[in-house]
N, C-alpha and C positions, 0 to 999 in steps of 0.2 A: 302757522302762517309764519312767513318771513317777514320782515320789515323791509320796505323796497331800499336797494342799494345797487351798485354798478359792479359787475363782474369783470374783472380786467384778467387777459389770457395773453400770454407770450408763446410762440413756438415757432418750429422750423423742421429741419430736417437732418438726417446723419448722412455725411457723405459717403460712409461705408454702405449705406442702403438709402439713395435718396427719395425712396418710395415710401419710407418709413417715417413719420413724424413724432416729434415730442411736443408735450405742451405742459405748462404749468400756469396755474391760476391763483389769481389772490382778489380777494373782495376789498372794495372799497366803500367807506362809511357814508351811511345816509344822514348826515348830520349838517350843521351850517357850512354851506358852501361845497360839501362833497356829496358822493353817494346819488342822491335822487335828483340833486340839482346839479350835478356834474354834466357839462357840455361834452360828451364825449368824443365827438368828432375834433372838437377844437383840444382837448385834453390830449388827444392821441398825438395829433401834430406838435404840440408843445411838448410832448414828454418823448419822441421818437428817438432824438439825439441822445439823451441821458439812460436810454433804455439800451441803445446799440453799445454805448461807450461802458455800461456796465457789465454787459455780456462779453465785450471783446478784453476787458481788463485782466491781465494773466492773473492779478492778486485774488481774483474771483473764482478761478478754477475750472471753468467751461471748456471743453475739450474743443480742440481744433476740428475734429471730425462731425461738430455739430455747428449748425448754422442758426442763426436768427432771422427769419424770414418775415414775420408779422407780428403785430401786437394787436390786440382788439379789446374795447371796452363797450359794455352794453346794460343797460338798464335792465334789473331783474324785478318782477313784482311780487306781490304776496304768495302767489302759488309757487315761487322758486324758479319759474321760468322767465325768458325774455319778455319785457313788458311789450316790445315792438317786434311783433312776428313776421314783419316784411322787411325792415331794414336793419344791416348789421353794420357796426361801425369798426372797421378794421383799417390799420395802417401796413401797407405792404412795402417793404423796404426794397427798393430797385436794386441794390447791390445788399445781396445778406451779408449780415455780420458774422466773423467766424469767434468760436471761442480762443482764449488766449494763451492757452496751455498745449505744447505741441502734440502729446501723445496721452492715451488713457493707459493706466497702469493695472486695470482691471477690466473685463468684459463690458462693453457698453450698455449692458442690462443692468449694471450696478450704479447706485446712485447714493452719494452720502446726503441723505436728506437734511433739508433745512427745515426747523421747527419754529412755527411761530407762538410767542408766549404772550400771554395777557396779564391783567392784575387778579384775574380769577384762577384761584387754585384748582377748581373744579366744576362742574356744571356745565349747562350748555353755554356753546360759544368760549370755551376756555383756553382750546389750543387748536392749532392747524399745522398743516405741513405741506410741503412741495418738495418732489424730487428732479431736481435739474439734471442737466447733463454733463455731470461733474465727476466722470470716473477717473480723475486724473491724480487723486492724493496717493501717493505710495503707502502700500500695505505693510507691515511688519510682522504679520503673523499669517498662520494658514485660515484664519476666520474673517479675513479681509479687515483688519483692524488697522486703522490709522494712527499716527503719532499724535501726542496732545496737541502739538504745534498746528499740525493740519486740521484736526477738530475745531480748534480756536480760529483759525483760518476760515474754515467754512461758516462759523457762525458769524464773522465779521463780513464775510459776503453777504450772507442773507440780510444783515442790517443794513449794508449798502443798498441793497436792493429796495429794501423798505425806503430807505431815504431818496431814492431816485424817483419812487412813486409818488412822494409827498414833495418833490423840489418845484412841481410847476404849481403857482399860486396867483390868486385873483379870481374875479367874479366867474364862476363855473368852471374853473380850473383847480380847486382846492381838494385834494382826494386824502382821504384817511385809511390806510389799510387797516380791515378788519376782521375778526372771526364772525360769521354770522350762521344763525342757527333757527331753525322752524320751529324750535321749543321756545313757546312765550317770546317769539320773535326777538331772541337775543341779539343785538348787535355789541360786540366787545371790542375796542381798539387794541390792536397789536403794539407791545410796548418792547419788544426785542426778540433775538431769533437766537436759538441754542442747536447744538449739532452733538450728536452722538459720535463716536470713533469706530463704529463699525458700519459697512456698507450694507445698505438695501438691495434685495434683489427684484427688480421689477417683472414680476410673472408675466404680464403683457409681452414685454420685449423678449424675455426668456424662451417663451415658447415659439417665437419665430425663429429662432436658432434650429435649424434641421441638421441633424447628425446622420452618419452612415453608422449601421450595424454589423456586426461581423458575428457569423455562426461558424460553429465548430461542432462537427458531428461525432459523436462518440458512439462506436460500434456496439452493439447487444452482446 
């Protein structure tokens, strides 16, 4: 079973296909002042500006083809589902925030993943990962590999996201990003972000790309 905590989600659409959404989630701690004691509605209001600013900052690598349209925060119970099945806490941006980098250097179904690191080298809750709309880092080879500078910039962008999640403080507003596992109810604080230098391909988005097929008849 899970230890009660909060699931944060941020998402929006792709300008190239407004009907298609992207979404990333981060779990927030069930410890003193955070997680199951978090006032989700108040926390969303307090965090809205910093999340929008993070998404729009050019140094964080989000594509202008993507928009941030909402953020959500909801309590998760021991069964791993929302504790409140009738009320969803969501903050909708009246004016969506766009990413701060002009164009993607690789297809939109590629993402330079942000990997969440903990103090645990292995075991339940030792690591997590998100795939943001950050297909803007230039590749330096045919395997969609980015430079060490871009790799490091992406890791820094991930750490800035963690800082934005922790920025609101006070009664009911203090959140700690964590990895949560149903194995023994492990809750492990995230202590940093790492990044690989090779793009991941998100199969769900790749499968939406419809191509045309050419057929050439060879006489018998």
